[in-house]
RODO-535096 format. One line per field, with one value per residue: residue number from 1; x, y, z of N, C-alpha, C in turn. Coordinates in nm, 4 decimals. Atoms other than C-alpha are relative to their C-alpha. Layout:
<ketis>
n = [NUM ...] $
n_x = [X ...] $
n_y = [Y ...] $
n_z = [Z ...] $
ca_x = [X ...] $
ca_y = [Y ...] $
ca_z = [Z ...] $
c_x = [X ...] $
c_y = [Y ...] $
c_z = [Z ...] $
</ketis>
This chain:
<ketis>
n = [1 2 3 4 5 6 7 8 9 10 11 12 13 14 15 16 17 18 19 20 21 22 23 24 25 26 27 28 29 30 31 32 33 34 35 36 37 38 39 40 41 42 43 44 45 46 47 48 49 50 51 52 53 54 55 56 57 58 59 60 61 62 63 64 65 66 67 68 69 70 71 72 73 74 75 76 77 78 79 80 81 82 83 84 85 86 87 88 89 90 91 92 93 94 95 96 97 98 99 100 101 102 103 104 105 106 107 108 109 110 111 112 113 114 115 116 117 118 119 120 121 122 123 124 125 126 127 128 129 130 131 132 133 134 135 136 137 138 139 140 141 142 143 144 145 146 147 148 149 150 151 152 153 154 155 156 157 158 159 160 161 162 163 164 165 166 167 168 169 170 171 172 173 174 175 176 177 178 179 180 181 182 183 184 185 186 187 188 189 190 191 192 193 194 195 196 197 198 199 200 201 202 203 204 205 206 207 208 209 210 211 212 213 214 215 216 217 218 219 220 221 222 223 224 225 226 227 228 229 230 231 232 233 234 235 236 237 238 239 240 241 242 243 244 245 246 247 248 249 250 251 252 253 254 255 256 257 258 259 260 261 262 263 264 265 266 267 268 269 270] $
n_x = [-0.0491 0.0474 -0.0885 -0.1217 0.0278 0.0131 -0.1300 -0.0768 0.0542 -0.0458 -0.1412 -0.0210 0.0543 -0.0980 -0.1145 0.0436 0.0115 -0.1435 -0.0654 0.0705 -0.0361 -0.1324 0.0061 -0.0816 0.0594 0.0307 0.0951 0.1187 -0.0148 0.0579 0.1467 0.0523 -0.0225 0.0825 0.1354 -0.0055 -0.0523 0.0692 -0.0752 -0.1384 -0.0886 -0.0710 -0.1369 0.0261 0.0259 -0.1373 -0.0711 0.0525 -0.0533 -0.1410 -0.0037 0.0287 -0.1207 -0.0999 0.0491 -0.0175 -0.1359 -0.0389 -0.1347 -0.0639 -0.0780 -0.1191 0.0117 0.0418 0.1311 -0.0090 0.0072 0.1246 0.0519 0.0373 0.1191 0.1123 0.0517 0.0583 0.1282 0.0874 0.0237 -0.1024 -0.1164 0.0268 0.0768 -0.0901 -0.0942 0.0650 0.0117 -0.1342 -0.0327 0.0765 -0.0664 -0.1332 0.0359 0.0402 -0.1201 0.0073 -0.0889 -0.1062 -0.0466 -0.1403 -0.0210 -0.0790 -0.0109 0.1433 0.0740 -0.0236 0.0796 -0.0735 -0.0432 -0.0009 -0.1305 -0.0072 0.0169 0.1418 0.1000 -0.0198 0.0476 0.1471 0.0694 -0.0599 0.0133 -0.0764 -0.1216 -0.0664 0.0150 -0.1280 -0.0151 -0.0559 0.0921 -0.0631 0.0778 0.0046 -0.0526 0.0958 -0.0421 0.1119 0.0150 0.0632 0.0869 0.0917 0.1237 0.1155 0.1310 0.0197 0.0859 0.1038 -0.0577 -0.0534 0.1047 0.0655 -0.0956 -0.0455 0.1252 -0.0206 0.0964 -0.0284 -0.0995 -0.1260 -0.1347 -0.0795 -0.1371 -0.0342 -0.1454 -0.0277 -0.1340 -0.0331 -0.0639 -0.0777 -0.0062 -0.1209 -0.0660 0.0847 0.1093 0.1194 0.1191 0.0320 0.0922 0.0603 0.0480 0.0850 0.0077 0.0742 -0.0957 0.0316 -0.0572 -0.1423 -0.0478 -0.1425 -0.0694 -0.0682 -0.1251 -0.0910 -0.0504 0.0921 -0.0803 0.0366 0.1069 0.0851 0.0850 -0.0796 0.0162 0.1401 0.0163 -0.0883 0.0233 0.1407 0.0750 0.0919 -0.0478 0.0778 0.0430 0.0219 0.0103 0.0750 -0.0521 0.0673 -0.0937 0.0586 -0.0970 0.0284 -0.1005 -0.0565 0.0119 -0.1281 -0.0938 -0.0396 -0.0912 -0.1259 -0.0676 -0.0462 -0.0995 0.0510 0.0805 0.1402 0.0808 -0.0529 0.0837 -0.0541 0.0930 0.0403 0.0374 0.0769 -0.0040 0.0387 -0.0560 0.0922 -0.0704 0.0612 0.1422 0.0655 0.0096 -0.0844 -0.0996 -0.0896 0.0322 -0.1266 0.0133 -0.1326 -0.0101 -0.1190 -0.0482 -0.0205 -0.0828 -0.0963 0.0493 0.1388 0.0804 0.0082 0.0982 -0.0001 0.1309 0.0103] $
n_y = [-0.1084 0.0162 0.0977 -0.0687 -0.0961 0.0875 0.0514 -0.1159 -0.0339 0.1025 -0.0130 -0.1199 0.0324 0.0904 -0.0795 -0.0866 0.0872 0.0291 -0.1155 -0.0444 0.0902 -0.0365 -0.1059 -0.1151 -0.1297 -0.0634 0.0749 -0.0906 -0.0456 0.0913 -0.0103 -0.1372 -0.0257 0.0977 -0.0591 -0.1187 0.0298 0.1101 0.1287 -0.0195 0.0918 -0.0697 -0.0509 -0.1272 -0.1019 -0.0293 -0.0718 -0.1323 -0.0575 -0.0259 -0.0995 -0.1343 -0.0386 -0.0416 -0.1359 -0.0999 -0.0094 0.0592 0.0552 -0.0745 0.0868 0.0638 0.0392 0.1388 0.0145 0.0969 0.1358 0.0482 0.0362 -0.1279 -0.0578 0.0932 -0.0243 -0.1345 -0.0128 0.1031 0.0918 0.1024 -0.0437 0.0386 -0.1068 -0.1157 0.0319 -0.0092 -0.1349 -0.0477 0.0494 -0.0727 -0.1315 0.0216 0.0213 -0.1298 -0.0766 -0.1004 0.0526 0.0845 0.1069 0.0258 0.1281 0.0042 -0.1348 -0.0540 -0.0647 -0.1425 -0.0814 -0.0138 -0.1366 -0.0274 -0.0334 -0.0062 0.1288 0.0485 -0.0775 0.0327 0.1280 -0.0003 -0.1106 -0.0464 0.1138 -0.0063 0.0711 -0.0065 0.1091 0.0774 0.0718 -0.0698 -0.0856 -0.0801 -0.1178 -0.1078 -0.1301 -0.1004 -0.1418 -0.0898 -0.1078 -0.1123 0.0137 -0.1105 0.0168 -0.0782 0.0672 0.1309 -0.0089 0.0963 0.1373 0.0141 0.0163 0.1356 0.1097 -0.0140 -0.0208 -0.1241 -0.1052 -0.0839 -0.1011 0.0588 -0.0306 0.1123 -0.0143 0.0793 0.0254 0.0506 0.0498 0.0893 0.1220 0.0783 0.1416 0.0540 -0.1045 -0.0434 -0.0924 0.0618 -0.0366 -0.1358 0.0187 -0.1145 0.0547 -0.0976 0.0315 -0.0942 -0.0723 0.0219 0.1274 -0.0033 -0.1377 -0.0188 0.0981 -0.0829 -0.0528 0.1141 0.0643 0.1025 0.1245 0.0871 0.0758 -0.0898 0.0652 0.0065 -0.1292 -0.0110 0.0655 -0.0432 -0.1406 -0.0391 0.1103 0.0517 0.1145 0.0403 0.1423 0.0554 -0.0983 0.0284 -0.0558 0.0085 -0.0212 -0.0542 -0.0434 -0.1379 -0.0690 -0.0990 -0.1435 -0.0563 -0.0312 0.1315 0.0577 -0.0713 0.0496 0.1370 -0.0074 0.0702 -0.0802 -0.0237 0.1059 0.1359 0.0809 0.0207 0.0757 -0.0886 0.0780 -0.0900 0.0770 -0.0653 0.0812 0.0047 0.0249 0.1055 -0.0375 0.0057 -0.1440 -0.0219 -0.0960 -0.0451 0.0288 -0.0055 0.0186 0.0250 0.0181 0.0867 0.0477 0.1517 0.0584 0.0908 0.0546 0.0565 0.0169 0.1408 0.0218 0.1406 0.0372 0.1161] $
n_z = [-0.0784 -0.1375 -0.0677 -0.0318 -0.1165 -0.1248 -0.0452 -0.0563 -0.1337 -0.0949 -0.0206 -0.0884 -0.1266 -0.0552 -0.0391 -0.1215 -0.1116 -0.0479 -0.0685 -0.1246 -0.1075 -0.0484 -0.0981 0.0300 -0.0095 0.1224 0.0665 0.0387 0.1404 0.0877 -0.0061 0.0389 0.1444 0.0760 0.0140 0.0851 0.1335 0.0620 0.0152 0.0447 -0.0667 -0.1103 0.0385 0.0783 -0.1015 -0.0467 0.1059 -0.0071 -0.1269 0.0244 0.1035 -0.0642 -0.0684 0.0943 0.0461 -0.1123 -0.0306 -0.1305 0.0370 0.1065 0.0996 -0.0534 -0.1397 -0.0267 -0.0693 -0.1062 0.0478 0.0245 -0.1258 -0.0723 0.0565 -0.0268 -0.1410 -0.0022 0.0740 -0.0442 0.1078 0.0053 0.0758 0.1342 0.0513 0.0125 0.1044 0.1297 0.0347 0.0317 0.1309 0.0995 0.0064 0.0798 0.1434 0.0514 -0.0047 -0.1084 -0.1016 0.0545 -0.0942 0.0039 -0.0630 -0.1259 -0.0694 -0.0395 0.0976 0.0032 0.0856 0.1307 0.0348 0.1466 0.0495 0.1512 0.0632 -0.0218 0.0737 0.1361 0.0225 -0.0153 0.0645 0.1201 0.0795 0.1230 0.0025 0.1342 0.0865 0.0034 -0.1271 -0.1173 -0.0644 -0.1034 -0.0488 0.0951 -0.0339 0.0089 0.0085 -0.0154 0.0958 -0.0616 -0.1107 -0.0071 -0.0836 0.0471 -0.0318 0.0713 0.1211 -0.0046 -0.0024 -0.1306 -0.0986 0.0214 -0.0432 -0.1366 -0.0816 -0.0634 0.0124 0.1146 -0.0391 -0.0558 0.0640 0.0223 0.0419 0.1255 0.0260 0.1280 0.0054 0.0951 -0.0547 0.0957 -0.0346 0.0546 0.0686 0.1086 -0.0417 0.0637 -0.0775 -0.0532 -0.0965 -0.0704 -0.1306 -0.0699 -0.1458 -0.0840 -0.0960 -0.1335 -0.0504 0.0124 -0.0295 0.0109 0.0811 0.1086 -0.0511 -0.0287 0.1163 0.0587 0.0117 0.1104 -0.0362 -0.0850 -0.1031 -0.1184 -0.0605 -0.0450 -0.1202 -0.1054 -0.0407 0.0034 -0.0579 0.0997 0.0605 0.1178 -0.0114 0.1356 0.1052 0.1122 0.1225 0.1331 0.1119 0.1194 0.1003 0.0333 0.0771 -0.0932 0.0350 0.0333 -0.1171 -0.0605 0.0923 -0.0158 -0.1289 0.0122 0.1054 0.1161 0.0912 -0.0332 0.0637 -0.0158 -0.0827 -0.1377 -0.0941 -0.1162 -0.1266 -0.0895 -0.1280 -0.1222 -0.1154 -0.1152 -0.1167 -0.0852 -0.0340 0.1259 0.0547 0.1096 -0.0577 0.1102 0.1296 0.0793 0.1496 0.0587 0.1520 0.0148 0.1281 -0.0129 0.1045 -0.0599 -0.1274 0.0032 -0.1313 -0.0447 -0.1205 -0.0390 -0.0577 -0.0939] $
ca_x = [-1.8799 -2.1042 -1.8872 -1.5796 -1.7286 -1.8244 -1.4703 -1.3136 -1.5513 -1.4740 -1.1023 -1.1181 -1.3372 -1.0814 -0.8016 -1.0021 -1.0734 -0.7038 -0.5937 -0.8609 -0.7431 -0.4062 -0.3396 -0.1900 -0.2709 -0.2813 -0.5489 -0.8057 -0.6503 -0.7824 -1.1411 -1.1807 -1.0252 -1.2084 -1.5412 -1.4336 -1.2643 -1.5076 -1.3792 -1.0075 -0.7476 -0.5724 -0.2341 -0.3806 -0.5057 -0.1511 -0.0155 -0.2394 -0.1238 0.2417 0.1871 0.0347 0.3397 0.5633 0.3435 0.3642 0.7440 0.7461 1.0382 1.2741 1.4317 1.7083 1.5822 1.5389 1.1891 1.1205 1.1448 0.8527 0.8062 0.7985 0.5453 0.3319 0.3170 0.2404 -0.0390 -0.1733 -0.1383 0.0717 0.4247 0.3091 0.0531 0.3150 0.5583 0.3028 0.2386 0.6087 0.6477 0.3736 0.5401 0.8723 0.7109 0.5819 0.9486 0.8589 1.0707 1.3994 1.4905 1.8530 1.9536 2.0658 2.0150 1.6324 1.3844 1.4506 1.2556 1.3544 1.5590 1.5318 1.9019 2.0139 2.0373 1.6915 1.5162 1.6767 1.5745 1.2039 1.1315 1.3696 1.2793 1.4949 1.7757 2.0487 1.9909 2.3549 2.2908 2.4335 2.2536 2.3496 2.2366 2.1317 2.3149 2.1064 2.1471 1.8988 1.7793 1.5516 1.3607 1.0504 0.7401 0.3882 0.0209 -0.0725 -0.2076 -0.4973 -0.2839 -0.1068 -0.4262 -0.5728 -0.2644 -0.1859 -0.5515 -0.4802 -0.7011 -0.7229 -0.5002 -0.2335 0.1300 0.3708 0.7517 0.8674 1.2017 1.3150 1.6156 1.7942 1.9069 2.1637 2.1744 2.5192 2.6467 2.3631 2.1294 1.7870 1.5364 1.3777 1.1943 0.9458 0.8748 0.5843 0.5734 0.3089 0.5038 0.3070 0.4546 0.8072 0.8840 1.2260 1.3166 1.3990 1.6842 1.8325 2.0747 1.8749 2.0179 2.0171 1.7676 1.4837 1.2915 1.5678 1.5435 1.1630 1.2038 1.4931 1.4075 1.0290 0.9210 0.7486 0.8045 0.7031 0.5046 0.3915 0.3774 0.1340 0.2573 0.1017 0.3009 0.2381 0.4267 0.4567 0.6416 0.8758 0.7878 1.0703 1.1924 1.1964 1.3724 1.6358 1.7077 1.7429 1.9704 1.7537 1.5224 1.1790 0.9137 1.1415 0.9546 0.9759 0.8160 0.6209 0.6005 0.3403 0.4049 0.2186 0.4038 0.1897 0.3036 0.2156 -0.1039 -0.2016 -0.1631 -0.0345 0.2890 0.4729 0.3863 0.6736 0.6480 0.9372 1.0139 1.2445 1.4444 1.4549 1.7082 1.9512 1.7404 1.4209 1.1549 1.1809 0.8937 0.9112 0.5709 0.5038] $
ca_y = [-3.4488 -3.5098 -3.8115 -3.5913 -3.3403 -3.6148 -3.7553 -3.4091 -3.3450 -3.6780 -3.6239 -3.2839 -3.4220 -3.6985 -3.4340 -3.2077 -3.5110 -3.6109 -3.2570 -3.1773 -3.4817 -3.3204 -3.1142 -2.7664 -2.4011 -2.3157 -2.5641 -2.2855 -2.1904 -2.5060 -2.4773 -2.1049 -2.0918 -2.4032 -2.2245 -1.9126 -2.0724 -2.3639 -2.6838 -2.6056 -2.8651 -2.7904 -2.7467 -2.4681 -2.2946 -2.3181 -2.2057 -1.8958 -1.8266 -1.8523 -1.6478 -1.3624 -1.3630 -1.3376 -1.0418 -0.8695 -0.9134 -1.1162 -1.3018 -1.1051 -1.2288 -1.4735 -1.5342 -1.8868 -1.9916 -2.1726 -2.5523 -2.7604 -2.8865 -2.5334 -2.4164 -2.7285 -2.6676 -2.2982 -2.3555 -2.6741 -2.8944 -3.1998 -3.1638 -3.3311 -3.0599 -2.7922 -2.9747 -2.9920 -2.6176 -2.5377 -2.7616 -2.5623 -2.2329 -2.3712 -2.4810 -2.1232 -2.0026 -1.8051 -2.0292 -2.2183 -2.5450 -2.6043 -2.9529 -2.9927 -2.6205 -2.5388 -2.3413 -1.9783 -1.6944 -1.6717 -1.3739 -1.2108 -1.2210 -1.1813 -1.5559 -1.6421 -1.3478 -1.4247 -1.7883 -1.7060 -1.3814 -1.3257 -1.5669 -1.4472 -1.6830 -1.6597 -1.8728 -1.9846 -2.1194 -2.0170 -1.7249 -1.5662 -1.2372 -0.9644 -0.6218 -0.3125 0.0624 0.3250 0.5634 0.7850 0.8104 1.0298 1.0786 1.1829 1.1039 0.7507 0.7210 0.4956 0.1786 0.2349 0.2789 -0.0373 -0.2569 -0.1339 -0.0827 0.2894 0.5873 0.8505 1.1002 0.8446 0.9126 0.6746 0.6474 0.5405 0.3815 0.3275 0.1091 -0.0980 -0.4545 -0.6712 -1.0564 -1.2095 -0.8784 -0.8240 -0.5186 -0.6621 -0.5191 -0.1786 -0.1814 0.0748 -0.0037 0.1817 0.1858 0.3458 0.6191 0.5495 0.2017 0.3008 0.6339 0.7697 0.5007 0.7717 0.8898 0.5416 0.3681 0.1375 -0.2170 -0.4722 -0.6834 -0.4575 -0.7268 -0.7610 -0.3839 -0.3977 -0.6629 -0.5242 -0.1494 -0.1442 -0.4829 -0.5813 -0.9325 -1.0243 -1.3474 -1.3993 -1.2203 -1.2191 -1.1765 -1.1157 -1.1567 -0.9888 -0.9346 -0.5642 -0.3244 -0.0862 0.2871 0.5181 0.6349 0.2827 0.1584 0.4218 0.3302 -0.0321 0.0712 -0.0797 0.0341 0.1924 -0.0772 -0.3656 -0.6605 -0.7103 -0.9187 -0.7070 -0.8585 -0.6923 -0.8041 -0.7176 -0.8250 -0.9076 -0.9011 -1.1463 -0.9566 -1.0047 -0.6306 -0.5422 -0.3432 -0.3099 -0.2872 -0.3646 -0.3291 -0.4841 -0.4517 -0.7259 -0.7887 -1.1669 -1.2058 -1.3634 -1.4507 -1.6526 -1.6630 -1.9809 -2.0939 -2.4183 -2.5723 -2.8036] $
ca_z = [-2.1641 -1.8486 -1.7721 -1.7813 -1.5414 -1.2894 -1.3000 -1.2412 -0.9482 -0.7883 -0.8280 -0.6576 -0.3791 -0.3181 -0.2984 -0.0553 0.1642 0.1775 0.2634 0.5189 0.7182 0.7588 1.0732 1.0592 1.1212 0.7541 0.6659 0.6272 0.2968 0.1413 0.2637 0.2254 -0.1184 -0.2436 -0.1760 -0.3667 -0.6669 -0.7221 -0.8663 -0.8941 -0.8058 -0.4763 -0.6351 -0.8574 -0.5391 -0.3950 -0.7322 -0.7078 -0.3494 -0.4497 -0.7610 -0.5493 -0.3402 -0.6480 -0.7713 -0.4354 -0.4397 -0.1161 -0.2849 -0.4992 -0.8295 -0.7472 -0.3932 -0.2599 -0.1609 0.1630 0.1372 0.0220 0.3819 0.5207 0.2609 0.3123 0.6886 0.6418 0.3907 0.5543 0.2509 0.1594 0.0259 -0.2899 -0.3475 -0.2898 -0.5222 -0.8032 -0.7713 -0.7733 -1.0817 -1.2640 -1.1668 -1.3037 -1.6230 -1.6549 -1.6210 -1.3025 -1.0802 -1.1279 -0.9666 -0.8791 -0.7960 -0.4378 -0.3571 -0.3778 -0.5711 -0.6720 -0.8156 -1.1904 -1.3021 -1.6430 -1.7249 -2.0838 -2.1534 -2.0087 -2.1771 -2.5118 -2.4841 -2.3847 -2.5702 -2.8626 -3.1416 -3.4334 -3.5164 -3.7894 -4.0875 -4.0656 -3.7177 -3.3789 -3.2350 -2.9030 -2.7478 -2.9968 -2.9786 -2.9254 -2.9969 -2.8719 -3.1414 -2.9400 -2.6122 -2.6040 -2.3892 -2.4809 -2.4531 -2.5510 -2.9053 -3.0004 -3.0575 -2.7277 -2.5334 -2.6885 -2.6322 -2.2834 -2.1681 -2.0877 -2.0291 -2.2999 -2.0992 -2.0063 -2.0783 -2.2240 -2.2723 -2.6193 -2.6739 -3.0196 -3.0804 -3.3419 -3.2837 -3.4642 -3.4707 -3.5343 -3.6520 -3.8994 -3.8506 -3.8803 -3.6143 -3.5452 -3.2214 -3.0767 -2.7077 -2.5378 -2.1540 -1.9180 -1.7321 -1.4204 -1.3957 -1.4829 -1.3162 -1.4063 -1.6507 -1.9175 -1.7060 -1.6659 -1.8940 -2.1236 -2.0906 -2.3718 -2.1780 -2.0475 -1.8579 -1.6057 -1.5407 -1.5049 -1.2341 -1.0384 -1.0420 -1.0738 -0.9267 -1.2521 -1.3638 -1.7222 -1.6994 -2.0607 -2.3923 -2.6734 -3.0230 -3.3663 -3.6825 -4.0115 -4.3368 -4.4289 -4.6617 -4.4803 -4.4787 -4.5907 -4.2467 -4.1017 -4.4061 -4.3726 -4.0085 -4.1116 -4.4022 -4.6725 -4.9467 -4.8835 -4.9570 -4.8658 -4.7194 -4.3430 -4.0659 -3.8121 -3.4595 -3.2436 -2.8771 -2.5622 -2.2429 -1.9326 -1.5740 -1.2917 -1.2215 -1.5867 -1.6583 -1.9993 -1.9113 -2.2414 -2.6023 -2.8488 -3.2231 -3.4066 -3.7782 -3.8851 -4.1963 -4.2607 -4.5342 -4.2923 -3.9943 -3.9314 -3.6584 -3.4541 -3.2267 -3.0375 -2.9689 -2.6757] $
c_x = [-0.0470 0.0885 0.1257 -0.0122 -0.0127 0.1316 0.0868 -0.0497 0.0401 0.1463 0.0254 -0.0525 0.0978 0.1195 -0.0395 -0.0099 0.1369 0.0628 -0.0611 0.0322 0.1315 -0.0092 0.0797 -0.0763 -0.0392 -0.1059 -0.1134 0.0158 -0.0724 -0.1560 -0.0553 0.0188 -0.0849 -0.1454 -0.0056 0.0384 -0.0838 0.0945 0.1333 0.0849 0.0726 0.1304 -0.0190 -0.0315 0.1294 0.0793 -0.0387 0.0538 0.1483 0.0231 -0.0292 0.1157 0.1106 -0.0401 0.0234 0.1489 0.0438 0.1381 0.0526 0.0701 0.1285 -0.0122 -0.0482 -0.1346 0.0191 -0.0138 -0.1412 -0.0652 -0.0566 -0.1267 -0.1259 -0.0522 -0.0687 -0.1357 -0.0971 -0.0378 0.1129 0.1196 -0.0219 -0.0841 0.0830 0.0943 -0.0654 -0.0198 0.1297 0.0409 -0.0675 0.0638 0.1366 -0.0221 -0.0330 0.1185 -0.0030 0.0916 0.1074 0.0349 0.1442 0.0355 0.0905 -0.0012 -0.1430 -0.0671 0.0171 -0.0958 0.0851 0.0407 0.0058 0.1385 0.0002 -0.0247 -0.1459 -0.1000 0.0131 -0.0634 -0.1639 -0.0664 0.0472 0.0037 0.0700 0.1302 0.0696 -0.0266 0.1182 0.0170 0.0737 -0.1018 0.0665 -0.0889 0.0087 0.0681 -0.1132 0.0618 -0.1210 0.0035 -0.0575 -0.0859 -0.0917 -0.1135 -0.1100 -0.1313 -0.0244 -0.0933 -0.0987 0.0494 0.0490 -0.1051 -0.0640 0.0895 0.0242 -0.1201 0.0190 -0.1175 0.0462 0.1089 0.1313 0.1245 0.0796 0.1443 0.0251 0.1425 0.0104 0.1374 0.0216 0.0703 0.0649 0.0078 0.1269 0.0638 -0.0818 -0.1139 -0.1276 -0.1345 -0.0056 -0.1136 -0.0615 -0.0753 -0.0829 -0.0275 -0.0946 0.0959 -0.0343 0.0593 0.1453 0.0551 0.1475 0.0795 0.0727 0.1364 0.1033 0.0655 -0.0880 0.0841 -0.0446 -0.1279 -0.0856 -0.0719 0.0694 -0.0126 -0.1291 -0.0059 0.0747 -0.0307 -0.1440 -0.0898 -0.1024 0.0598 -0.0857 -0.0222 -0.0191 -0.0065 -0.0802 0.0461 -0.0896 0.0982 -0.0677 0.1114 -0.0437 0.1028 0.0487 -0.0244 0.1417 0.0894 0.0575 0.1019 0.1416 0.0742 0.0541 0.0927 -0.0479 -0.0997 -0.1383 -0.0838 0.0580 -0.0952 0.0566 -0.1148 -0.0276 -0.0481 -0.0620 -0.0193 -0.0579 0.0456 -0.0877 0.0743 -0.0695 -0.1342 -0.0904 -0.0300 0.0893 0.0946 0.0894 -0.0581 0.1216 -0.0404 0.1245 -0.0165 0.1269 0.0236 0.0364 0.0806 0.1011 -0.0398 -0.1329 -0.0659 -0.0145 -0.0906 0.0047 -0.1331 0.0062 -0.1400] $
c_y = [-0.0038 -0.0961 0.0677 0.0886 -0.0812 -0.0431 0.1120 0.0286 -0.1053 0.0088 0.1064 -0.0354 -0.0905 0.0909 0.0848 -0.0965 -0.0375 0.1115 0.0421 -0.0886 0.0388 0.1119 0.1168 0.1319 0.0596 -0.0697 0.0806 0.0418 -0.0920 0.0148 0.1309 0.0249 -0.0933 0.0558 0.1041 -0.0351 -0.1126 -0.1239 0.0264 -0.1020 0.0753 0.0580 0.1349 0.1076 0.0434 0.0752 0.1473 0.0782 0.0405 0.1120 0.1397 0.0499 0.0495 0.1449 0.1081 0.0073 -0.0424 -0.0622 0.0758 -0.0983 -0.0581 -0.0492 -0.1449 -0.0094 -0.0924 -0.1474 -0.0399 -0.0369 0.1247 0.0627 -0.0875 0.0170 0.1289 -0.0037 -0.1143 -0.0996 -0.1066 0.0573 -0.0321 0.0997 0.1235 -0.0232 0.0126 0.1517 0.0689 -0.0509 0.0885 0.1397 -0.0011 -0.0137 0.1350 0.0945 0.1121 -0.0471 -0.0817 -0.0972 -0.0206 -0.1141 0.0151 0.1346 0.0487 0.0574 0.1529 0.0738 0.0275 0.1470 0.0124 0.0447 -0.0077 -0.1413 -0.0539 0.0794 -0.0283 -0.1355 0.0018 0.0947 0.0468 -0.1189 0.0081 -0.0710 0.0095 -0.1256 -0.0921 -0.0732 0.0862 0.0850 0.0905 0.1242 0.1132 0.1298 0.0950 0.1376 0.0879 0.1080 0.1177 -0.0478 0.1248 -0.0399 0.0770 -0.0759 -0.1189 0.0179 -0.1169 -0.1428 -0.0248 -0.0222 -0.1425 -0.1116 -0.0040 0.0268 0.1349 0.0916 0.0958 0.1055 -0.0592 0.0396 -0.1245 0.0408 -0.0892 -0.0157 -0.0693 -0.0533 -0.0949 -0.1255 -0.0790 -0.1470 -0.0490 0.1021 0.0602 0.0869 -0.0486 0.0365 0.1491 -0.0214 0.1290 -0.0550 0.1191 -0.0538 0.1026 0.0674 -0.0213 -0.1257 0.0027 0.1353 0.0137 -0.0859 0.0784 0.0447 -0.1130 -0.0511 -0.1160 -0.1227 -0.0772 -0.0807 0.0874 -0.0775 -0.0138 0.1333 0.0120 -0.0747 0.0564 0.1439 0.0338 -0.1107 -0.0572 -0.1143 -0.0401 -0.1534 -0.0686 0.1177 -0.0559 0.0542 -0.0280 0.0306 0.0329 0.0393 0.1298 0.0454 0.1206 0.1370 0.0566 0.0226 -0.1280 -0.0764 0.0620 -0.0448 -0.1398 -0.0230 -0.0964 0.0915 0.0143 -0.1105 -0.1389 -0.0902 -0.0208 -0.0749 0.0956 -0.0948 0.0997 -0.0755 0.0853 -0.0869 0.0278 -0.0359 -0.1145 0.0255 0.0025 0.1431 0.0084 0.1312 0.0534 -0.0451 0.0170 -0.0345 -0.0105 -0.0212 -0.0735 -0.0327 -0.1484 -0.0617 -0.0956 -0.0576 -0.0599 0.0114 -0.1404 -0.0058 -0.1460 -0.0272 -0.1154 -0.0328] $
c_z = [0.1485 0.0751 0.0409 0.1206 0.1271 0.0410 0.0597 0.1389 0.1026 0.0377 0.1044 0.1400 0.0777 0.0575 0.1257 0.1182 0.0553 0.0791 0.1230 0.1222 0.0558 0.1036 -0.0500 0.0006 -0.1346 -0.0775 -0.0554 -0.1476 -0.1002 -0.0008 -0.0448 -0.1571 -0.0888 -0.0170 -0.1003 -0.1473 -0.0741 -0.0179 -0.0640 0.0809 0.1188 -0.0329 -0.0764 0.1049 0.0622 -0.1029 0.0084 0.1198 -0.0190 -0.1039 0.0524 0.0714 -0.0902 -0.0504 0.1010 0.0401 0.1438 -0.0096 -0.1153 -0.1116 0.0528 0.1403 0.0081 0.0716 0.1192 -0.0545 -0.0190 0.1316 0.0737 -0.0619 0.0194 0.1410 0.0128 -0.0576 0.0436 -0.1052 -0.0016 -0.0796 -0.1520 -0.0755 -0.0268 -0.1223 -0.1420 -0.0346 -0.0349 -0.1359 -0.1089 -0.0113 -0.0727 -0.1436 -0.0595 0.0016 0.1099 0.1191 -0.0634 0.1099 -0.0130 0.0820 0.1209 0.0700 0.0351 -0.1228 0.0127 -0.0910 -0.1337 -0.0173 -0.1554 -0.0369 -0.1543 -0.0626 0.0090 -0.0819 -0.1491 -0.0379 -0.0068 -0.0978 -0.1367 -0.0978 -0.1345 0.0132 -0.1382 -0.0827 0.0036 0.1291 0.1093 0.0695 0.1025 0.0275 -0.1078 0.0548 -0.0167 -0.0054 0.0059 -0.1058 0.0645 0.1247 0.0127 0.0843 -0.0530 0.0376 -0.0874 -0.1199 0.0061 0.0121 0.1366 0.1060 -0.0121 0.0563 0.1426 0.0918 0.0882 -0.0192 -0.1101 0.0319 0.0458 -0.0826 -0.0156 -0.0350 -0.1242 -0.0219 -0.1342 -0.0187 -0.1143 0.0590 -0.1166 0.0451 -0.0733 -0.0964 -0.1213 0.0485 -0.0592 0.0857 0.0390 0.0985 0.0508 0.1187 0.0715 0.1389 0.0709 0.0970 0.1366 0.0592 0.0033 0.0242 -0.0124 -0.0926 -0.1265 0.0331 0.0285 -0.1235 -0.0460 -0.0300 -0.1251 0.0272 0.0951 0.1109 0.1256 0.0770 0.0590 0.1328 0.1195 0.0502 0.0216 0.0610 -0.0948 -0.0670 -0.1198 0.0152 -0.1395 -0.0972 -0.1127 -0.1225 -0.1183 -0.1019 -0.1275 -0.0996 -0.0539 -0.1053 0.0735 -0.0555 -0.0182 0.1239 0.0698 -0.0772 0.0138 0.1211 -0.0109 -0.1146 -0.1126 -0.0743 0.0479 -0.0840 0.0099 0.0907 0.1397 0.0703 0.1190 0.1112 0.0937 0.1243 0.1135 0.1125 0.1236 0.1253 0.0810 0.0303 -0.1206 -0.0587 -0.1233 0.0367 -0.1117 -0.1369 -0.0961 -0.1388 -0.0685 -0.1479 -0.0295 -0.1504 0.0107 -0.1013 0.0582 0.1291 -0.0241 0.1365 0.0420 0.1192 0.0180 0.0683 0.0790 0.0339] $
</ketis>
């Protein structure tokens, strides 16, 4: 392990030495940030800077970023360093590269959101975008689970959206979505789209960066079973998901109860 630490340190020093030789008014970003973040590769410092701009909505969903050359000149780093940071943001699905056109802020359209966040697939194959129907929208004081998942104060208010979803025409999911009202003012009065993450980004400036899921096998309570048009006590898959924005704030808690007679949960590991 000591040998690995020495190697990492030398690599970073080499990168710093290369970059500090480059002229440019933005060179201070490298020296100032390197002191505060410790031994972090330069491209990760650029990554953090660009991520901060995404979180601050400097660039809107769908907007094209400045060229690699422009960003490199502004930040005082090489184009290779910028390219590596952009590649990492693209790998995290926060940016989209379009051949011959440039780099754009990712949009949470139906297709992208389904690919990234909706993991239920029909056993018969195919897939596509699930259909949704809102059952109820209510507001109230956050309960214990909501406070824990969303890191809320005891008196915080949440909006709860309950809806049913069908995959390939088969009713199979009951979702309860809890949102802090302070982050989503007025959302209860808006039409609830099939893909909520697009609405979060375009109307509230909140981009979902990652989601943490916990899966558990359960038996359905009577009310939930009735909504899913099955028998009380039927087996179901419970998916407990907390969605996190670019600032690493938990902004949505989604509890999904899934019937899996005709669908399965598909996760691709890389």
